[in-house]
FIGUZA-847282 format. One record per residue (C-alpha): z negated, x, y. Coordinates in pm, whole numbers, padded with zeros to 5 digits, always signed. Example, Ala and Ser with C-alpha at 12.3 -4.5 7.8 and 13.67 -1.06 7.14 Angstrom:
BEGIN
-00780+01230-00450
-00714+01367-00106
//
This chain:
BEGIN
+21730+03030-04009
+21447+03270-03951
+21456+03616-04111
+21156+03622-04348
+21122+03998-04302
+21095+03972-03922
+20766+04055-03746
+20628+03738-03580
+20541+03761-03206
+20436+03488-02963
+20552+03503-02602
+20353+03264-02382
+20551+03221-02059
+20675+02946-01822
+21032+03079-01868
+21232+03162-02187
+21382+03486-02050
+21081+03720-02125
+21088+03609-02490
+21459+03680-02528
+21428+04009-02340
+21144+04143-02557
+21316+04020-02876
+21641+04202-02796
+21470+04516-02664
+21251+04567-02972
+21533+04498-03218
+21743+04767-03046
+21442+05000-03086
+21446+04936-03464
+21152+04692-03469
+21272+04368-03640
+21063+04125-03437
+21104+03750-03405
+20966+03611-03081
+20852+03251-03057
+20845+03110-02702
+20541+02898-02612
+20572+02749-02260
+20244+02555-02243
+19891+02679-02301
+19804+02358-02488
+20044+02459-02770
+19914+02816-02802
+19629+02743-03046
+19851+02566-03299
+20109+02847-03278
+19846+03115-03345
+19725+02929-03655
+20068+02854-03800
+20270+03166-03717
+20005+03438-03787
+20161+03663-03521
+20111+04037-03496
+20122+04033-03115
+20063+03785-02830
+20244+03846-02499
+20147+03643-02188
+20430+03685-01933
+20424+03574-01571
+20143+03321-01624
+19877+03233-01371
+19538+03402-01374
+19376+03085-01509
+19632+03046-01790
+19595+03412-01881
+19219+03372-01913
+19265+03051-02115
+19514+03229-02347
+19267+03514-02401
+18990+03265-02480
+19204+03078-02736
+19310+03409-02892
+18945+03519-02921
+18852+03194-03096
+19141+03165-03342
+19287+03514-03397
+19063+03780-03243
+19242+04059-03431
+19581+03984-03264
+19642+04217-02965
+19719+04058-02625
+19957+04212-02369
+20000+04080-02014
+20335+04099-01830
+20337+04118-01449
+20635+04156-01211
+20475+04469-01072
+20164+04651-01187
+19902+04883-01047
+19599+05056-01192
+19387+04766-01065
+19610+04517-01248
+19574+04712-01572
+19194+04732-01533
+19168+04359-01458
+19383+04271-01759
+19179+04484-01995
+18856+04327-01866
+19008+03993-01958
+19067+04115-02317
+19425+04243-02300
+19518+04573-02467
+19755+04665-02182
+19951+04532-01882
+20327+04600-01858
+20628+04538-01635
+20958+04446-01803
+21138+04671-01558
+20986+04979-01728
+21189+04942-02048
+21072+05259-02227
+20706+05181-02158
+20754+04823-02287
+20895+04961-02611
+20615+05219-02645
+20332+04972-02575
+20467+04699-02805
+20532+04951-03089
+20187+05100-03041
+20011+04764-03056
+20210+04648-03359
+20122+04969-03542
+19756+04937-03439
+19746+04578-03563
+19893+04675-03901
+19652+04965-03946
+19355+04746-03859
+19477+04475-04096
+19520+04729-04378
+19175+04872-04307
+19013+04529-04311
+19191+04446-04637
+19068+04772-04789
+18714+04713-04668
+18720+04361-04805
+18849+04488-05140
+18578+04754-05146
+18318+04493-05061
+18444+04268-05339
+18447+04562-05580
+18089+04653-05491
+17977+04296-05548
+18157+04286-05882
+18019+04626-05980
+17666+04524-05884
+17706+04210-06093
+17830+04417-06389
+17544+04666-06350
+17288+04389-06345
+17432+04222-06657
+17497+04546-06846
+17330+04616-07178
+17299+04976-07060
+16981+05055-06869
+17094+05160-06520
+16902+05304-06226
+17041+05407-05887
+16882+05686-05686
+16929+05811-05329
+16758+06131-05215
+16515+06115-05506
+16409+05752-05437
+16494+05460-05666
+16705+05206-05474
+16807+04974-05755
+16735+04904-06123
+16905+04652-06349
+16718+04414-06577
+16784+04624-06887
+16615+04925-06723
+16314+04715-06625
+16283+04580-06978
+16315+04927-07129
+16035+05061-06908
+15821+04750-06944
+15829+04613-06587
+15858+04246-06493
+16054+04291-06170
+16223+04562-05966
+15943+04591-05710
+15757+04814-05955
+16025+05086-05933
+16246+05028-05627
+16130+05242-05337
+15935+05474-05567
+16010+05845-05632
+16227+05884-05940
+15997+06153-06081
+15713+05902-06114
+15903+05749-06407
+15908+06071-06611
+15671+06326-06761
+15602+06642-06559
+15783+06860-06813
+16105+06667-06751
+16098+06709-06372
+16263+07049-06336
+16566+06959-06547
+16598+06616-06385
+16580+06760-06031
+16846+07020-06110
+17077+06761-06265
+17035+06529-05964
+17134+06806-05723
+17432+06908-05935
+17547+06547-05978
+17512+06480-05605
+17741+06778-05541
+17995+06653-05794
+17931+06948-06027
+17766+06767-06317
+17966+06642-06613
+17851+06384-06865
+17606+06610-07049
+17316+06400-07183
+16984+06500-07030
+16682+06476-07262
+16365+06351-07091
+16026+06201-07167
+15992+05868-06985
+15657+05724-06870
+15660+05354-06955
+15474+05080-06773
+15200+05069-07038
+15131+05443-07008
+15310+05546-07328
+15591+05801-07356
+15948+05752-07477
+16215+06016-07536
+16545+05921-07372
+16892+06068-07326
+17009+06012-06968
+17368+06014-06844
+17408+06096-06472
+17716+06007-06267
+17791+05999-05892
+17790+05647-05747
+17759+05445-05429
+17494+05199-05320
+17529+04998-04998
+17805+05229-04868
+17594+05541-04921
+17632+05796-05203
+17383+05777-05486
+17329+05912-05837
+17359+05653-06111
+17133+05716-06412
+17210+05537-06735
+17051+05505-07078
+17347+05386-07291
+17282+05088-07516
+17285+05180-07883
+17552+04996-08076
+17476+04880-08426
+17652+05097-08681
+17600+04997-09044
+17705+05339-09168
+17461+05507-08932
+17192+05260-09039
+17250+05357-09403
+17232+05726-09311
+16912+05666-09114
+16752+05487-09409
+16855+05770-09644
+16712+06025-09405
+16389+05828-09362
+16302+05842-09732
+16326+06223-09713
+16068+06246-09437
+15690+06241-09412
+15577+05920-09244
+15299+06087-09041
+15503+06369-08892
+15868+06270-08919
+15938+06611-09075
+16110+06669-09408
+15906+06633-09725
+15861+06938-09947
+16149+06886-10193
+16417+06788-09934
+16291+07073-09716
+16336+07336-09987
+16676+07192-10081
+16796+07206-09718
+16670+07563-09674
+16836+07669-10000
+17173+07538-09884
+17139+07703-09542
+17040+08052-09658
+17316+08053-09917
+17554+08139-09631
+17514+08399-09355
+17405+08280-09008
+17679+08195-08759
+17529+08453-08524
+17200+08626-08451
+16913+08638-08699
+16737+08398-08934
+16361+08390-08998
+16123+08188-09210
+15801+08078-09040
+15495+07909-09188
+15260+07743-08938
+14913+07664-09074
+14631+07517-08860
+14312+07723-08874
+13987+07583-09021
+14139+07242-09079
+13892+07160-09356
+13607+07184-09104
+13795+06965-08854
+13868+06709-09125
+13500+06697-09219
+13405+06654-08854
+13646+06372-08760
+13707+06213-09099
+13995+06219-09342
+14187+05927-09192
+14147+06040-08832
+14250+06394-08924
+14601+06266-08998
+14633+06204-08623
+14578+06576-08573
+14852+06654-08826
+15093+06426-08635
+15006+06604-08308
+15057+06945-08471
+15398+06830-08593
+15493+06698-08249
+15400+07035-08096
+15612+07220-08350
+15910+06983-08309
+15913+07040-07932
+16001+07406-08002
+16268+07353-08267
+16627+07443-08192
+16929+07231-08290
+16992+07435-08606
+16631+07479-08718
+16500+07315-09037
+16134+07214-09057
+15914+07016-09293
+15563+06950-09417
+15526+07213-09686
+15181+07174-09839
+14877+06994-09710
+14876+07057-09336
+15109+07359-09323
+15463+07344-09185
+15755+07553-09312
+16037+07626-09069
+16369+07807-09096
+16466+07920-08746
+16784+08082-08615
+16777+08278-08291
+16980+08540-08108
+16762+08833-08215
+16418+08919-08352
+16278+08937-07999
+16365+08569-07953
+16189+08485-08280
+15872+08661-08168
+15885+08480-07833
+15925+08150-08017
+15623+08221-08237
+15413+08326-07938
+15503+08004-07754
+15405+07788-08053
+15082+07983-08104
+14998+07952-07734
+15058+07576-07730
+14832+07528-08034
+14558+07739-07876
+14565+07563-07537
+14585+07211-07677
+14280+06986-07699
+14309+06662-07897
+14100+06350-07856
+14008+06181-08184
+13796+05876-08126
+13516+05992-07896
+13554+06357-07994
+13750+06636-07829
+13895+06870-08089
+14020+07221-08020
+14235+07396-08279
+14445+07706-08336
+14693+07818-08598
+14820+08117-08792
+15194+08181-08807
+15351+08388-09081
+15698+08533-09018
+15948+08704-09240
+16314+08781-09187
+16567+08614-09414
+16832+08865-09529
+17181+08759-09413
+17309+08666-09759
+17207+08657-10123
+16848+08544-10057
+16655+08309-10283
+16424+08040-10149
+16148+08152-10386
+16150+08513-10261
+16152+08420-09891
+15882+08153-09925
+15668+08394-10125
+15692+08648-09843
+15600+08400-09570
+15304+08268-09772
+15183+08626-09804
+15221+08672-09427
+15003+08366-09355
+14743+08477-09611
+14711+08815-09441
+14697+08659-09094
+14419+08422-09194
+14236+08710-09360
+14228+08882-09021
+14063+08584-08852
+14358+08352-08783
+14493+08245-08441
+14765+08507-08466
+15119+08586-08573
+15158+08800-08882
+15505+08945-08924
+15574+09062-09278
+15842+09326-09240
+15951+09509-09553
+16280+09633-09412
+16204+10003-09446
+16029+09997-09784
+16178+09707-09975
+16406+09841-10248
+16624+09534-10209
+16698+09628-09846
+16762+09990-09938
+17016+09884-10198
+17165+09645-09946
+17202+09932-09695
+17382+10156-09943
+17647+09890-09991
+17692+09815-09622
+17711+10179-09513
+18018+10221-09735
+18176+09906-09591
+18106+10009-09230
+18248+10358-09269
+18563+10234-09441
+18609+09960-09178
+18591+10222-08901
+18845+10443-09076
+19080+10153-09147
+19039+09986-08806
+18896+09666-08954
+18677+09579-08655
+18765+09304-08411
+18637+09187-08072
+18559+08828-07980
+18470+08680-07643
+18192+08459-07522
+18273+08313-07178
+18031+08354-06890
+18041+08034-06683
+17961+07996-06314
+17702+07746-06192
+17802+07787-05829
+18178+07821-05800
+18511+07881-05970
+18562+08026-06316
+18473+08396-06283
+18694+08493-06581
+18404+08697-06724
+18332+08746-07093
+18061+08895-07307
+18212+09116-07577
+18092+09093-07936
+18213+09271-08247
+18320+09140-08586
+18417+09328-08902
+18685+09221-09148
+18638+09272-09520
+18918+09388-09751
+19037+09027-09790
+19060+08985-09412
+18757+08755-09387
+18534+08788-09082
+18191+08950-09128
+17932+08864-08864
+17709+09128-08699
+17398+08973-08857
+17522+09100-09193
+17591+09464-09108
+17434+09565-08774
+17081+09613-08907
+17212+09844-09178
+17423+10029-08918
+17116+10080-08699
+16902+10208-08988
+17174+10454-09089
+17278+10599-08749
+17620+10429-08734
+17575+10233-08412
+17716+10512-08194
+18041+10506-08391
+18070+10129-08361
+17992+10149-07987
+18281+10387-07925
+18521+10161-08114
+18404+09862-07908
+18433+10049-07578
+18782+10176-07659
+18901+09831-07765
+18747+09673-07454
+18920+09920-07225
+19254+09845-07391
+19205+09471-07361
+19094+09494-06996
+19400+09702-06907
+19629+09445-07068
+19465+09112-06976
+19287+09206-06651
+18975+08986-06684
+18726+08951-06401
+18466+09139-06600
+18392+09234-06962
+18029+09289-07058
+18006+09564-07318
+17667+09644-07469
+17555+09997-07551
+17304+10077-07826
+17007+10307-07796
+17206+10580-07975
+17480+10572-07708
+17226+10570-07424
+17082+10890-07571
+17429+11039-07631
+17488+11302-07362
+17852+11335-07470
+17936+10968-07416
+18052+10997-07054
+18267+11299-07143
+18432+11094-07418
+18470+10802-07175
+18636+11028-06916
+18893+11123-07175
+18969+10754-07234
+19029+10709-06859
+19260+11008-06834
+19589+10817-06860
+19508+10626-06538
+19585+10279-06678
+19226+10157-06672
+19029+09986-06394
+18662+10077-06458
+18529+09793-06240
+18656+09543-06498
+18397+09674-06745
+18022+09619-06711
+17810+09826-06948
+17483+09658-07045
+17172+09784-07219
+16857+09597-07312
+16547+09601-07099
+16344+09739-07392
+16580+10038-07431
+16557+10100-07058
+16175+10091-07070
+16146+10315-07377
+16403+10572-07264
+16375+10549-06888
+16507+10895-06798
+16803+10881-07036
+16888+10525-06928
+16881+10610-06557
+17100+10914-06620
+17350+10731-06839
+17384+10422-06618
+17402+10640-06308
+17685+10841-06461
+17871+10521-06550
+17834+10392-06194
+17986+10715-06062
+18288+10656-06286
+18336+10314-06124
+18195+10094-06401
+17954+09812-06337
+17609+09806-06501
+17367+09542-06624
+17036+09498-06802
+17031+09230-07072
+16735+09055-07239
+16573+09101-06900
+16242+08963-06778
+16009+08977-07078
+15900+09340-07044
+15583+09486-06897
+15713+09525-06541
+16071+09398-06500
+16053+09411-06120
+15999+09788-06128
+16318+09832-06331
+16533+09651-06076
+16503+09933-05827
+16516+10219-06080
+16896+10228-06093
+17175+10042-05904
+17262+09729-06104
+17537+09470-06067
+17388+09208-06300
+17074+09115-06485
+17092+08890-06789
+16777+08680-06811
+16628+08708-07159
+16721+08427-07396
+16357+08424-07506
+16267+08306-07154
+16558+08064-07143
+16454+07896-07471
+16159+07700-07334
+16259+07709-06967
+16319+07334-06937
+15960+07240-07022
+15751+07548-06935
+15631+07567-06574
+15512+07928-06608
+15850+08040-06738
+16024+07857-06453
+15803+08039-06201
+15881+08373-06369
+16256+08315-06367
+16250+08194-06007
+16072+08512-05902
+16325+08724-06091
+16615+08544-05924
+16464+08579-05576
+16408+08952-05626
+16760+09000-05763
+16911+08818-05464
+16726+09053-05228
+16877+09350-05410
+17225+09185-05424
+17214+09172-05804
+17385+08875-05969
+17199+08678-06236
+17318+08549-06574
+17111+08338-06813
+17157+08426-07181
+17174+08188-07478
+17188+07860-07287
+17208+07586-07551
+17148+07251-07379
+17206+07052-07060
+16837+07043-06964
+16820+07422-06950
+17141+07439-06748
+17001+07188-06498
+16682+07392-06446
+16882+07714-06407
+17093+07540-06143
+16783+07446-05949
+16638+07798-05976
+16951+07953-05825
+17084+08138-06132
+17453+08211-06075
+17602+08232-06426
+17526+08120-06781
+17643+08210-07129
+17563+08074-07472
+17670+07816-07726
+17641+07541-07462
+17929+07712-07279
+18129+07827-07581
+18065+07975-07923
+18173+08340-07937
+18348+08322-08271
+18592+08057-08157
+18838+08276-07967
+18970+08607-08097
+19009+08829-07794
+19151+09155-07924
+19215+09319-08256
+19119+09660-08134
+19292+09990-08082
+19598+10029-08294
+19535+09696-08468
+19802+09440-08550
+19854+09164-08294
//
């Protein structure tokens, strides 16, 4: 009986002895072979087909039989290695044998070499067989995958080095093409609007490097008939014809009856021309929102009213003018954030509740909307129509506001702006004179002072994420206050009152002390701690800080003090002195909200900096604004020259992250990375744990 686990070998030889010798020798060496003796060349072909050997040995055969054996092997089992056995061998014998197709030539008198050569060839055969099996499996998998991709209900495109190499039928149907020749071989960017290119290029690079997760990328597609379509793309690394590629997918939308019901309910609340909320649902939604304080930052009401619309309507006609209204709405919607509420308020005016990081961001938003209106030219019929708008702004107090009062203020702002000629932003700010705000301040000043005395402030973290490497373990520090019931009070509710009543310096010192304590205990890579204008102007701050460092338990380099670009510009001498003193103590320094000032490049060389934080106002429309992209790119290039690291503030979507990646920004922070209120970092000096 033959051992089924034995390794099959064929020994072609006129005598039986070589077969028995090799069989015994290899078994002693731990190789469980089973040699089959084939004495005649005519029987060799059948043996190769039936036995599936792992090695063929031709021993003591004539030159003609050896050549015939090699020929049969090549025809029937080319992967099986052939070894020739000669009574005596020379280098010429080995060379001649290898020319014939043998892997080696051996003499049975050299026992150790016989063992080594046979073991080597058996191992080589097994490795080659495993490799071929793997390659065949991979080939089968690719064929199956390609078949699945072609039949998929998801629209799928495959891209190599920016060129489309394959598109399934669903993609072609979505884009309105009859066959793949319309897209295969074409640059990917030709399928998308110019304003989508920067984000798409950045995501392609990141995905190709394996650093892109499944964030949906929002783009405007250019369809075959010239129209536009908004799509959410999912990018994943792939392979096409044994070469790496990026696979782009538009997932098929599954029917969901509950979602369909919700969509229908939402549709009846919206204006058919603009897709924005109608007046009553709009006011209801705003009322619910302003009944609670903002999660973070500030909240403003904006009213956008096109200028001289009555004249435009008379010129193009009532029906055609509705096209203009739809275009105005589309312009406004392109600037709305995920938490903004907007609707058609009255006639052709649009009311919007916007939430941003700070008032500077709100002003930048309004300027961007105003600029887009002013630069836009619409075509109505045969006529080219140019229009502008007036934007009224008013801040919504953090809590206790009524819709009527806020809307009344923003209507007054628009009325005054139009009275001054329109095409402008009119900001109605009653903060210093409004008796409501004064009463509000009196209440909050008491709360702030008691919270400082009773140690009812807390720190929270917002992670700073790397776009180019490992987690830097860096955090931006923000402050929260607890009321007497232990509920968290956000900065939007008390910071404005603190600033108007000279309490920021006190809060700053609490934050700095708590940050030092946390850094000493947890040893983060870096904590970013912001300083107010009052602390920048406080000559005694560094003396107080020195006293905090006196016990020797602190590592100053773990703290980076940051001030805003506007503070630096307004108080240049004091800022240079204060930041310079902090650098001497070993702390790191940064400018935040950077890049929107009069001459940001001049500031970079005014004082040694470790970081700049690119203004969230620039980041907001970065994904679709070519001018902003050029500005940020220039800032990054200059910072790199000065060995200053760059951080983008308030990053809120994947498109923006993709553009920042392409521009070379090193770090990002914002709600896209993590919301700051989610993780309590420290309860402050002397606080309970």
